[in-house]
N, C-alpha and C positions, 0 to 999 in steps of 0.2 A: 504494499500500500504506499502511496506517495506521502511523504513526511507533510507537506502543505494540507493535504487532505486531512491526515490525522490530527493536526493542530487545528483546523477548522471544525473538525467534529468534536474535538476537546471544548471549543468554545472560543477559540481566537478569530478575530476578523482576518480577512484576507490579507491585508496590508500588514497586520500585526505578525501573521505567521511568515511573511515575506522577510520582514525585518529580522524577526527571530532566527531564521534559518541563514540568512546573510551574515548575521553576528557568529552563528555557530560555525559556519565554514570559515570565516575569518580567524576565530579563535577570540581574538579581541581587535578593537580598532576605534577609531575617531568616528564621531557622527558623519563626518564627510565620507570616508571610506565606507561605512556601513550603508549610507545612502546610495553611493554608487554601486556597491554590490547588489542592493535590492532593487535599483533603478526607480528610486522615488526621490521627491525633492527633499533637501537637507532638513528643512523646517519641519516637514511632515514626520521624517525619520526621526528627528529630536523629540517629538511629542509622542510618538509611537514607542520609543526606548523608555522614556520616562513612565509611561503607562506600564510597559512590561517590567520595569524595575519594581514597581508598586506591587505586581503580581508575583514578584519572586522569580521571574524568568531570567532576568539579567541583573547585574550588580555593576557599578561604575566606580573608577577610579581615576586620579589626575596624574598626568604625566607631562612634564615641561610645560605646565601651565595649561595644558588641553584636558578636555575630559574625554576618557575613553570608556567603553563598554565592552563587557564579556558577559559569555553565558554562563548561567549556573550549570552544574552537573545535571543532565536529564534524569538521573536516578532520585536527586534530590527534589525534582519538581513532582515526580511520581510519588515520592514519599510523602510530599506536603499535601497532595491532592488526596492520598489515601486517609492521611490524618484528619482532614477536614471532612471527609465523607463519614469517618468513624465517629467524629463529633456530632454530626447531623443524626446519625443513627442513634446515637445514645439519647439524643433529645427528642426521638420520634414520638415515644409515648405522650411526652408533654405537648408536642405540635399537634398530635392527633386529638388529644382530649380539649384542646384549645378549638381546633377545627369542628369538633363535635357539638361543642357549647354554641358556637356561631352558626351552625348549619341548621338555623330554624327555617329558612325558606328552602323548599325542596330544590336539589340540582337535578338537572336534566341533561343527560347526553345522548345524541343521536349517531348512529353508524349505518352504513349500508354494506351489503356483501357479507361474504364467510369471515373476514377479518373481524367484524363486529361480534359474530357469535364466537369466534375465538377469545375476544376480549373478554366476554362474560365468563367463559369457562376459565379463563386465567385468573380472573377476580375472585371467583368462588374459591378456587383451590388455595389462592394466597390468602383470603380472609378465613378460611378454615371454620365455617360455622359449625356449629354442633348439629344442626339439622337443615336440609334444603328442602324446601317445598316446590313441588312442580306440577303444572298443568299442561299437558302435552298431547300433540298427534305424533305418536312414537314413529308411524310409518313414513311420515313426511321427513320427520328428523333422520332416520336412517337412510332415506332416499338422498338427502342432501348431504349428509356428513358421514355416514357409514363409519369407517374405522376411526376417524377424529372423534367421533362421540363415544365409541368403544373404548378409547384411550382415556378420554376424560372420565369416564364411569370408574375404569380401574384406578387412576390417580385418586379420584374421590374416596374409592373405597380403602386404598392405601393409607389415606391420611384419617381414616375412623369417621368420615362424615357421612351421617346417615341420611336417607332421603325418603320422602314420602310423595308418591306421585299419582295423580288422577289421570288415567288414559282412556281415550275413546278406544271402545272394544274392538279388536281385531286379531288375527293370528299372531301377529308381532306383539301385541300388548299381553296376550296370554303367556307368551315367552318370556315377558319381563317378569310376570307373576311367578313363574316357575324358578326363575333364577334369582328372584328377590332377596331370599334370605342370605344367599352366597355373596351378594353384592350390596348388602346393607340397605336394602330397598323394600319398602310397603308399598302395595299398589292396590287402589280402588279403580273400578271401571265404570264408565258411563256409556249410555246407548250409542250405537253406531249412527242413530238419527241426529245426534248434535254433531254436524258437520263443522270443522274447523280445521286450519293449516298453520296451527301455531305453537308456540311454547313460551310459557311464563314461569320464572323462576323467582322464588321470594327467599331472601335469607338476610339475616341481621336488619339493618335499615335500608335494604336495597331490593328493588323490584327490577327485573329484566323482562321486558316483553318483546318477543321475537316472531317476525312473519316469516314463515318457512317456504312461502311461495312466490315466485317470479321475482319480488323486488329484494326479498331477504332483509328486511329493515329490522334494526335492533333499537329499542328505547330503554335507557337504564336511568331509573328514578332513585335517587337516594332521600328519603324522608322517614323519619321515626313513626309519625303520623299515619302516612300513607302505607307504610309496610305493614304496621298494626292492623289496618283495615283489610287489606289483602289477605293477611293471616286469618283474620276472623271470618272472612268469605270462605277461604280454603276450608277451614276447620267446619263450619257449617254444612258444606257440601260434602265433606269426608264423612262426617257422623251419619249423614243421611244415605250413603252408600253401603251396601252387604260387603263383608269380607270374601273376596272369590274363593270358591272351593278348588283347591289344587287336585289335580288328578293324580 
């Protein structure tokens, strides 16, 4: 991978990356030399070098009354970045608590395509809820995602996340009933007359509503009150349905 691209992905602007690499190639140099190497105006280069010094990418020293710049050891830059990441990680519980307190207004995210569905799967596995509630058209789900959905179910089970699922009755739905205990899943069935091609997940304070036909739209809502309402509706329907008799 080109070093300039790496630096830009790290967060440096294009000109900042050019100046840093020019300084790195020179080892050390005056503002004029570095600007010539980077093919940028001297005044622009000096401003960028000062910014890079603040970020810890370069250091400066005086030589014969002229200011010179040299790059820090790349290992030191990586070490500093890791230290900052660890600091943020340690503070994550406090950040999340503050976020939860301020999250009174529901947040809504919209995605389209399979990538949006993968986002839902990733968030569920990352959040590791004790239980996942689902209302699904399992045939459409397998038609669309197949092995990807099977992999998600396996990962969910490995994390000990139990699920309760309401499915439209079909041969595939009965297969989910039979394999339920092994995959930490309980199933209730509704009549085939209730036609739908969607998937709804409820966990924690999140609701994910997914269309499995044509547009593959994904809506994720984060709201404690709305999630409570969805859970109540799920429980009411769940309690009204009989336990499927396994053959």
